[in-house]
N, C-alpha and C positions, 0 to 999 in steps of 0.2 A: 848362347848358353841354353841348354835344355835339361830336361828331367829324362833320363834314360831308363828303359824297363826291358828286362830279359824276359821274353815270352815263349811259351811252348805249345804244342799241339797235342791232341789224343783223340783218336778215332775220327781223324781228318776234320777236326774241330779245334778251334782254339781253346785251350784249357780254361775252364771256368776261374780258376785261382789266377790265371794269367790276365784274364779280363778285369778281375778284381784288382789285380796290382796296377794295371792301367788306370782304372778309376781313381785309385789311391793316389797315383802319380799326377792326375790331371788336377787334383785338389792341391797339391803341393806346387804344381807348375803355376797354378792361378795366383798363389800367394806370393810366387816369385816373379810373376809377370813375365812367364816364358811359356813355352810348349812342350809337349811329350813327345818323345821318339821311342818307338818299340824296336827292340831287335829280335830278329827270328832266324832260324835255319832257312837257307835259301831253296832248299827242296820243298817248302811248304807249298801247299796248293794255292795259287794266287787268288782263287775264289773265295778263300775264307779270310784273306788278309783285310777284307772291308770290315770285319767285326772289331778289329783293333782301332779302325777310325771312329766306329760307333761308340766304343767305350771310352774315347778321348784323345787317342793319338793323332798328331797332325803329320807324323812322318814314320814310315817303316823301313827300317835298314835291314836288308836281307844279305846274309853272309853264307856263301858256298864253299865248303871245303870239306874234303874226305876226312881229315883229322876230327871233325866235329862229330862225324856219324858214329864213333864208337863210344860215345859218352865220356870222352876225355875232359874231365873239368879244367884241367891245365890249359887246354887248348881253348876252351871257351872263356876262360879268364883273360888270356891274351887277346882273343878276338874282341870281347867286350871293352877291354882297355883300349883297344884301337878305335873301336866305334865311338866310344866316349870322347876320345881326343879329336876324332874327326868331326863330331857334332857340337864340340864344346861343351859337352855335359859334365856338370860337377856333382850331380845327385843322381845315383843308380838305385832302382827298385827291383827287388825280387819278390817272388811269393816264397814263404819260409817252408820249404819242402826238402825232400832228400837231395834233388839237384843243387838248390841254392846252398845247401849247407856244405857242399863239395866246391862250389864255384866262388861263392861271394867272398869266404876268407882270403882265398888266394888273389882275387881282384883288389881286395882292401890292401894287400901288401904292395901289389903292383902301382895301385894308385896312390898309396899313402893316405888312405882314406880312413875315416872313423866309421865303425860299423855298428848297427844295433840289429840284432836278429830276433824275429818273433814279434814284431810290434803288433799292438792290438788298437792303437787309436792313431789319428792324424797327428803329426808332429806340431808342436807350437814353435813358430819361428820368429825370432826376435834377434835383431843385430846380427845376423849371419849364423847365429847358433840355433841348432835344432833340438828341442826337448822332446824326446820320444818316449812313450809309456809302453812297457812290455811286463809280462807276467813273470813273476820271481817267486822262488821258493815252491817250486813245483805247482803254480797256479794258486798258492794259498794268498798271495799278496801281488801287488803290482808295483814297480818300481820306474822311476823317471831317469832316463839316461840323457845327458847333454853331449852332443856333438860338437866339438870346437873345430875341428880340422876344416879346411877349405872344400875338401871333397868328402862326400858323405855317402854312405851305403845302408840302406834300410830293407830289410825282409818282412813282408807282412804276413801274419799268421792267417791261414786261409779261414774263410767264412766269418771274417770280422765285420764286413759290410755287404749289403745286398748288391748286386750288380746293376748298374744303370747304364743303358744303351740309348743314344740319341740318333740324329741323322748325320753325324760327323763323317767326314772322308779323310784317308790318309794317303799321302804321297809315297809310293814305293820306291826306294832308291838301293840298288845294290852296291856292296862294299867289298872290295878286295882287301884281304889282310894278309899279313906275313906271319905264318904259324911255323916257322923253321924252328924257333925256340921250343915249340912243343913236342918235339921228337921224343917219344917214350916207348919202350917196349912192353907190350901188354901181352900176358898169358892167360887165356881163359880156361880154366880148369873145368867148370861145369857151367852150363847155361839152362836157367829153368824159365820157361815162358809163362807169363800170367795170362789168366783168363781176360782178354780185353773186352768182352761182352759185358763184364760186371761193372758197376758203378765204382769210381775211384774213391776210397775211402776217406783221404784227406779233404776231399772235396764235397762229400756227401752231406745233404742236408737232413736225411733220415738215416739212423743206424740202428741195426739189431745186433746186439752183441750177446754171447753166451759164455758160460764157464763150466767148471767141474761138474755142476749141479745137473749137466746133460748126461752124465754117467758114461758116455763113451761116443766116439766119432760116428758110429752108425746111427745115432739118434739126430744127428744134424739136420736131417730132412725138414723136421718141423720148423726150424729156425730159418733155413733157406725158403721155405714156404711162406713164412710171415714177411721175410724181407722182400720177397718177389711180389707179394700182394700189396705192399706198400711203396714199393718201387725203392727200396732202401739198400744201403751196402750192409755187407755182414762183417763182424769183428769178433774178437774173443779176448780173453784173459791171457796173461802170460803163461800160466802152467799148461793151458790147452795148446799152445804153440810150442812150448818145451816138450810136450808129449807127442807132438806130431800129429795131433787130432786135426788141426788146421794149420794153413801155411802161416809162416812168421810175418808176412806182409799184413795180416789181419790183427795182429797184436797190438792192442792200444793200452797206454799206460806210461809210467813214468820212463820204463826201459823201451817202451815202444813207440807207436804214433801217438801224438796229441791230436784229438779231434774236437771241434766246435759245432757239431750239427744243431739244428733247430729241435730235434728228437733224438734222444738216445735210449733205447729200451735195453735194460740190462736183466738177463735171464739166468738164473743159477749162478750168479756171481755174488760173493760175499761182500765185496767193496773194501778190499784192503787200500791203505793209503796210497800204495804205489800205483793201483788202477785208478784211483779217483784223481790223481795228479793229471792223468792224460785225458780226463772225460769232464772235468769240472767247469770247463768253458761252454759245455752243452746248454742251450736255451731251456729245455725241458728234458728232466730224466724221470723215466718209469722204471721202476725195479719190481721184478717177479721172483719171489723166492720163498721156499717152504719155512725158513728159519726167520721168525719174526724179529730176532735179535740181530739179524745181519747188520753190519754197519752202514751198508748201502742205504738202507731206509732213511738214515738221518741226512742224507745228501739229497734224497729223492724229492720230486715235486709230487709224484703220485706212486704209491706202492700196493702191490697185490700180493697178499699172503696165501699161497697155493702152490700146487704141484705143477710145473711147467708142462709135464707132458697132458694135464688137463686143461690148463688155462691157455696155452699158446695156440693149440688147434682151434680152439673156440675162437680166440681173438682173431686168427687168421679168417675163420669163417665169417665173422662180423665184418672184417674189413672187405672182404669179397662181396657180400650182400649189400654193404653201404656204396661200394663203388657202382655196383650193378644198377642200383636204385637211382644213381646220379649221372648216368651216362646215356 
């Protein structure tokens, strides 16, 4: 028996969210008296697999198949199911992101497993039952779900825990899987490439976000300048993405991405409940707005009543001076 973790790479590194998921799995494995096995695409650079061992995995299963390369969640669900069977795993952990939302439910059906998506704490394990806490009602409350099934799947909300790396090592073991049942015809109508040099928004510890107060996409330079000076990811409210001022993958809120950074700076965003639902897990929220009655101020840890076009450049300058003085 083991605890299996689906892991991914980005920019030739193991994704931060995947390392967090391995840490999370290691905690569960310790409670169950077993070990962690990570599953990853066989095309991954062997030089970076060691990070999975440092995060707590004792074994890494690599799976190489052309059907896994096209982002086919059906194929990955079949592959992970076979990996779990081969390794005797009854618990499977994912990071709660776009990929896991496509794979985990399919895997749950195949494994006949109970599933909790978006966990925020370690599960309580008693008598074979897992009690798992997750956000509910768009982040306004938490709920505890009990998994009674023999097999269990949990996806962890990114940035729930800081990553801890040790001196551990993991044995790498290739696995051949049968993906004949994953045959599916895919028609690609349009392919858009993201800027891979930018920080991944779901994993970002610092986020600079802006809304209609910026008045137009031509003014976004000051937002990007602040983000670059902080080493932060950029985000936006839904109207901004709907008007094509910014790409939709930067949209945070109830109908977009949910983020949990250490610092969330909201500039020119009123703070509608739909937006707050996606950011209320942030450790610290700073709001910059000319409207002192903006609802966002009620949720903010720090608020600045002022014109973004005056405040943001001065804030960026102050950040750059601070960094220059401490390097």
